[in-house]
C-alpha positions in Angstrom: 19.3 -103.0 -27.9 15.9 -102.3 -25.9 15.2 -98.7 -24.8 15.6 -99.9 -21.2 19.1 -101.4 -21.6 20.0 -98.1 -23.5 18.7 -96.1 -20.7 20.8 -98.2 -18.3 24.1 -97.6 -19.8 23.6 -94.0 -20.6 22.6 -93.4 -16.8 25.2 -92.5 -14.4 25.6 -94.5 -10.9 23.6 -93.7 -8.6 21.6 -91.3 -10.6 17.6 -91.5 -9.9 15.8 -92.8 -12.6 13.2 -90.1 -13.9 10.3 -92.6 -13.6 10.5 -92.0 -10.1 9.4 -88.4 -10.8 6.4 -87.0 -8.5 4.1 -84.1 -9.7 2.1 -82.0 -7.3 -0.8 -80.9 -9.1 0.4 -78.7 -11.8 2.8 -76.7 -9.5 5.7 -78.8 -8.8 7.6 -81.8 -9.7 10.7 -83.3 -7.7 12.3 -86.9 -7.3 11.8 -88.4 -4.0 14.8 -89.8 -2.5 15.2 -91.8 1.2 11.9 -91.6 3.1 12.6 -92.0 6.9 9.6 -94.0 8.8 9.9 -91.7 11.3 8.9 -88.7 9.1 6.1 -89.8 7.3 3.4 -88.0 8.6 5.1 -84.7 8.0 6.0 -85.8 4.3 2.4 -86.7 3.8 1.8 -82.9 5.3 4.0 -81.1 3.1 2.9 -83.3 0.1 -0.6 -81.8 0.4 -0.5 -78.4 1.8 3.4 -77.4 0.9 4.6 -76.9 4.2 4.4 -78.2 7.8 4.8 -76.7 10.9 7.2 -78.4 13.0 6.2 -77.2 17.1 8.7 -76.2 19.6 11.4 -78.0 17.6 14.5 -76.1 19.4 14.8 -76.3 23.0 14.3 -73.1 25.1 18.0 -72.6 26.3 19.5 -72.4 22.2 16.5 -69.6 21.7 17.4 -68.1 24.3 21.5 -67.8 23.5 20.4 -66.6 19.9 18.3 -64.5 21.1 21.1 -63.1 22.9 23.3 -63.0 19.8 20.8 -61.4 17.8 21.0 -58.3 20.1 24.1 -58.3 19.7 24.6 -58.4 16.1 21.7 -55.9 15.8 23.6 -53.6 18.2 26.7 -53.7 16.1 27.8 -51.1 13.3 26.9 -51.9 9.6 30.0 -52.6 9.0 30.0 -55.6 11.5 26.2 -56.7 11.3 25.8 -55.9 7.6 23.8 -53.2 5.5 20.1 -54.2 6.5 20.9 -55.2 10.3 19.5 -51.8 11.6 16.6 -51.8 8.4 15.8 -52.6 5.0 16.8 -51.1 2.2 14.0 -51.9 -0.3 9.8 -53.1 0.2 11.0 -56.4 -0.3 13.3 -56.2 2.7 10.9 -54.2 4.5 12.0 -50.7 5.7 11.1 -51.4 9.3 12.9 -55.3 8.8 16.0 -55.8 10.4 18.3 -58.6 8.6 21.3 -59.9 9.7 23.1 -61.8 6.7 25.9 -64.2 6.4 25.5 -65.9 9.8 27.5 -68.3 9.5 30.1 -66.3 8.9 29.2 -64.0 12.2 28.8 -66.5 15.4 28.4 -70.0 15.8 25.5 -69.7 18.2 23.1 -70.2 15.4 24.7 -73.6 14.0 22.5 -75.9 15.2 19.6 -74.5 13.5 20.7 -75.5 10.2 21.4 -79.3 10.9 18.3 -80.4 12.8 17.8 -84.1 12.4 14.3 -83.8 11.5 14.8 -80.9 9.1 17.4 -83.0 7.8 15.4 -86.0 7.2 12.8 -83.8 5.2 15.6 -82.5 2.8 16.8 -86.1 2.2 13.3 -86.8 0.7 12.4 -83.4 -0.7 15.6 -82.7 -2.3 18.6 -84.6 -3.8 21.8 -85.7 -2.2 24.1 -83.2 -1.2 21.9 -80.3 -1.3 23.3 -76.9 -0.4 22.2 -74.4 2.5 21.2 -71.1 -0.1 20.3 -68.5 2.3 20.7 -68.1 6.4 19.7 -64.9 8.1 17.7 -63.1 10.9 14.4 -61.4 10.4 13.3 -58.8 12.8 9.9 -57.5 12.0 9.5 -54.3 14.4 5.8 -52.9 15.0 4.5 -51.0 12.3 6.1 -53.1 9.5 3.7 -53.5 6.7 2.7 -57.1 4.8 5.6 -57.9 2.7 4.8 -58.7 -1.1 3.1 -62.2 -2.0 5.8 -64.0 -3.6 7.5 -67.8 -4.5 11.2 -68.8 -3.4 11.7 -70.0 -7.2 10.4 -66.9 -8.4 13.4 -65.3 -10.3 13.8 -68.9 -11.6 12.1 -68.4 -15.2 10.8 -71.9 -15.5 7.2 -72.7 -16.4 4.9 -74.8 -13.8 5.0 -77.7 -13.2 8.4 -76.7 -12.1 10.7 -78.9 -10.7 11.5 -78.1 -6.8 14.5 -75.8 -6.6 14.5 -76.1 -2.7 13.0 -75.6 0.5 12.3 -72.6 2.8 11.7 -72.4 6.6 11.2 -70.1 9.2 12.6 -70.5 13.1 10.5 -68.6 15.5 12.5 -66.8 17.8 9.6 -65.1 19.4 6.0 -66.6 19.4 4.4 -66.0 15.8 1.1 -64.8 16.3 -1.8 -63.2 13.8 -0.7 -59.8 14.9 3.1 -59.5 15.3 4.2 -60.8 11.5 4.1 -64.0 11.6 4.7 -65.7 8.1 1.8 -66.0 6.1 1.4 -68.7 3.1 -1.2 -70.4 0.8 -1.9 -74.0 1.7 -1.5 -76.1 -1.4 -0.4 -73.2 -3.6 2.4 -75.8 -4.7 -0.4 -77.4 -6.9 -1.0 -74.4 -8.7 -0.4 -74.2 -12.5 1.3 -70.6 -13.4 -2.0 -68.7 -14.5 -3.3 -69.3 -10.6 -2.4 -65.9 -8.9 -2.6 -65.4 -5.2 -5.1 -63.6 -3.4 -4.1 -62.3 0.1 -7.3 -63.5 1.5 -6.2 -66.9 1.0 -3.0 -66.3 3.1 -2.9 -68.1 6.6 -0.7 -67.0 9.5 1.7 -69.9 10.7 1.2 -69.5 14.3 3.4 -71.1 16.3 5.2 -71.1 19.8 8.9 -69.9 20.2 11.4 -72.6 18.9 9.1 -73.8 16.4 9.7 -73.9 12.8 7.8 -73.7 9.4 9.0 -76.0 6.5 7.9 -75.1 3.2 8.5 -76.4 -0.5 9.7 -73.0 -2.9 6.7 -73.2 -5.0 4.3 -72.2 -1.9 3.1 -68.4 -2.2 4.0 -66.9 0.8 5.1 -63.6 2.8 6.2 -61.9 5.8 3.0 -60.7 8.1 2.1 -56.8 8.8 3.4 -56.4 12.4 0.4 -54.5 14.2 1.6 -55.0 17.8 3.9 -53.2 19.8 6.7 -56.0 20.1 9.3 -57.1 17.1 8.8 -60.5 15.8 12.2 -62.2 15.7 13.1 -65.0 13.8 15.6 -66.8 11.6 15.1 -68.1 7.9 17.3 -71.3 6.7 16.9 -72.0 3.0 18.4 -75.1 1.1 18.9 -75.6 -2.7 19.3 -78.5 -4.8 22.9 -79.8 -5.1 22.9 -79.0 -8.8 22.4 -75.1 -8.7 25.8 -74.0 -9.1 28.7 -74.0 -11.3 30.5 -77.2 -12.2 34.1 -75.5 -11.4 33.7 -73.2 -8.1 35.3 -70.4 -10.4 34.8 -67.9 -6.9 37.2 -69.7 -5.1 39.5 -70.7 -8.1 40.3 -67.3 -9.2 42.6 -65.3 -6.8 41.2 -62.4 -5.4 44.6 -60.5 -4.4 44.2 -59.4 -8.6 40.9 -59.5 -9.5 41.3 -55.7 -10.8 43.1 -57.2 -13.9 40.7 -59.6 -14.8 37.8 -57.7 -17.4 34.4 -56.7 -15.8 33.1 -58.9 -18.0 34.9 -62.2 -17.3 34.1 -61.1 -13.5 30.5 -60.7 -14.1 30.7 -64.8 -15.9 33.2 -66.1 -12.9 30.2 -65.3 -10.6 31.3 -61.9 -9.1 28.0 -60.6 -10.2 24.1 -60.6 -8.7 21.0 -62.5 -10.9 18.6 -59.5 -9.3 19.7 -60.1 -5.7 21.0 -63.9 -6.3 24.5 -64.2 -5.5 24.9 -61.6 -2.7 27.6 -61.8 0.2 26.0 -60.8 3.4 23.3 -58.5 1.6 26.2 -56.8 -0.6 27.5 -57.2 -4.4 30.3 -60.0 -4.3 33.0 -57.5 -5.2 32.4 -55.6 -2.2 32.3 -59.0 -0.5 35.2 -59.7 -1.5 37.1 -56.5 -0.2 35.8 -56.9 3.3 37.3 -60.5 3.2 40.5 -59.2 2.0 40.7 -56.3 4.6 39.6 -59.0 7.4 42.4 -61.4 6.1 44.9 -58.3 6.7 43.7 -58.0 10.0 44.1 -61.4 10.8 47.7 -61.5 9.3 48.5 -58.5 11.6 46.9 -59.8 14.8 48.9 -63.4 14.3 52.3 -61.7 13.7 51.8 -59.9 16.9 50.9 -62.8 18.6 53.9 -64.1 17.1 56.5 -61.5 17.9 55.0 -61.7 21.8 55.8 -65.4 21.6 59.2 -64.6 20.7 59.9 -61.9 22.9 58.3 -64.3 26.1 60.9 -66.9 24.8 63.6 -64.4 24.8 63.3 -63.2 28.1 62.5 -66.7 29.4 66.1 -67.9 28.1 67.2 -64.9 30.0 66.4 -66.3 33.6 
């Protein structure tokens, strides 16, 4: 039997052939997906530079609603909006940077930013089918904030370059991104680098763009939040996606009942996913077990409200029957 025939019998239906793998310089490899002709120029720019700016991608009314909702969330309590919503807790988050995590749980105003047609077409090419949303939160860099440390979004994944593409990142400008207000900075072409090539701050350029725009980049690109030396905050969203296979085969967090987690051995809880790898695996910026307890309280409060509504309906029915 020929080697080609053997491989054909082993490969699962619909599984891409590794012969299609693309290697970008010495930094990134990926299996290209569907290439929509309408965005070929955007794909080409990402292949060459590692990123592309999508100007005025979101219309003004949506951006205005997002800004109003962000103001509401940042004005709420830490219990409501999360532990970093009034300021960061470490140098990487930024002590003068506010972040509202778990946006998909806190508001429906931001949904459209995750499912933009152009962005999904780019994802369809760079990521494999059934890719996931891996991070979705606001980033407000206040006046006086320092530069964030330079990093790649796959930095915690200990694989050598050329590294399989694990995901893509985006930053959505709710305010204009300028050279002075903390615009995201990145190094064009750094997705092509080997591990031996380290970044220099002088190589960074700011992603200058008007409000409603997005910068889309591979997670092998070196980047950082910029310093805000202006007098105004820079408000934004980050929407990040990852490959579909970056998850357990069985979804243990959902499969295991939360009501009796305390009887599960702590080591097993860690293995099930109620744990962190550095900061990966957080829930609303907190440890997973803390997130579980928050959700349980919310479910109890929801149940109480639903029971009160049921009692009101029963009372109204009784009163109506007496008339």
